[in-house]
Structure formats: C-alpha cells, structure tokens
N, C-alpha and C positions, 0 to 999 in steps of 0.2 A: 258567311256566318248567317245563321237563321235568326229570325226575330226572337224566337224562344231562347236561343243561346245568349243573345244580347241582353235580354231581360235577366237571365240567370247571372250573367257577369255583373250586371248593374246591382243586383241584390247582394251578391257576394262582395262587391266593392263597397257597398254601404256598410256591410257588417265589418269589413276590414277597416273602414273609417272609424267605427266605434272602438275596435281594438286599438287603433292608433291613438284615439283620444284618451282611452283608459291607460295605455302604456305611457303616454306622454305625461299624464298626471302622476303616475307612479315613478317616472324617471326623475321627478323633482328638479326640474330645470336642467335636465340632462346631466345630473350629478351621479346617477346610479347607472353603471355601465350595462347591466343586464336589461333593465327596462328601456334604456336608451336604444339598445340594439333591437329590441322588440318593436319599439316605436318606429324606428327607421325602416325596418323590414315591412311592417304593416303599411307604412306610407307608400313604399314601393309597390306593394301588392295592390292597394286600392287605386293608385294611379294607373297601374298597368291594366287592371280590370275595367276601370272607367274608360280608359282610352279605347279598349276593344269594343265596349258597349256603344260608345259614341260613333263608331263606324257605321252603325245600323240605325240607332234610335235617334229621334229628333232631339236636338240639344236642349231646348227649353223643358220638355217633358222629362228627359233623362236626368238633367241636373236637378230639377225640382224634386223628383222621386229620390234621387241619391241623397240630397241634403235632408229630406224628410226622414229617411232611414237613419241617417247620422244623428239628426236632432233627437228623434224619439228614442233611438238606441242609447244615446248619451244620457238622456234623462233617466231612463231605466237603469243604466249602469250606475249613475250617480246615486239613485235610490238604494240599489242593492249593495254596492261596494263602498260607498263613501258616506252613507247615512244622510244623504241630502233630503230635505223636507219635500213633501207633496201636500198641496192644498187644493182647494176647489179651483182657484184661478189657474194654477199650473196644469191641473188636469184638463181644464177647458182648453188651454192653449195646445196641449198634446192632441186632444180630440180634433181641434181645428186643423192642425198639421196633417194628421192622418186623413181627415176628410179631403183636404186639398190634394194630397198625394193620390188618393183613390180616384178623385175626380179627374186629375190629369191623366191617369192611366186608362180610364174607361171612356173619356170623351174623345171624339175624333181629333186628330192632330191637324 
C-alpha cells in the first residue's frame, strides 16, 4: 500500500469514527435498533480502515491525526446535530487540536 493510500484510509477512518460517535448518541444506549446497527457498522469500518493505515504510517502520528479528526468532527457534529454550545474557549481548544494534527503531519517522523 502506498503512503497516499494509507493517509486516505486514515482520514476515512476518522470520518467513520465521527459517524460512529453520532450513531452511538442516536442509539440512546443501544435501545434503538437502526442506530445501533449503524453504530456497530461504522465501528467495524473505522477499525478496518485504521488497521490498514497503520500498516504503513507511524503509530504515534497516525493515532494522533485519527483522534484529532474524531475530536474535531465530533465537536462539529455536536454543534450541528445536537445544538451543543460553542464559545471562545472551546473554539481555542479546537484550533489547538487542528494545529497539533497539522504539525504532526508536516513534521518529520
């Protein structure tokens, strides 16, 4: 697998992680069957994609980028889907996460 493919798998895994988090919230403690199935399927997808990406990418960098995608994506999903609040401190935290992810991607491993 190429380095570019590994990064693509990692990004897709991060997106699937956000889908998993949203579906798990909607599943309401796994009491709603449809959302439970979406949650479990997206869990399988993100684990499969992350596993493939880790065959090529350095663990520390890949995991940090993956969790950054999940964290920022979950904040955005919370804002858009669940009416969660955004204030200056939360925005600053998101900026720090994104900055750290970018730094890990561009700095030599």
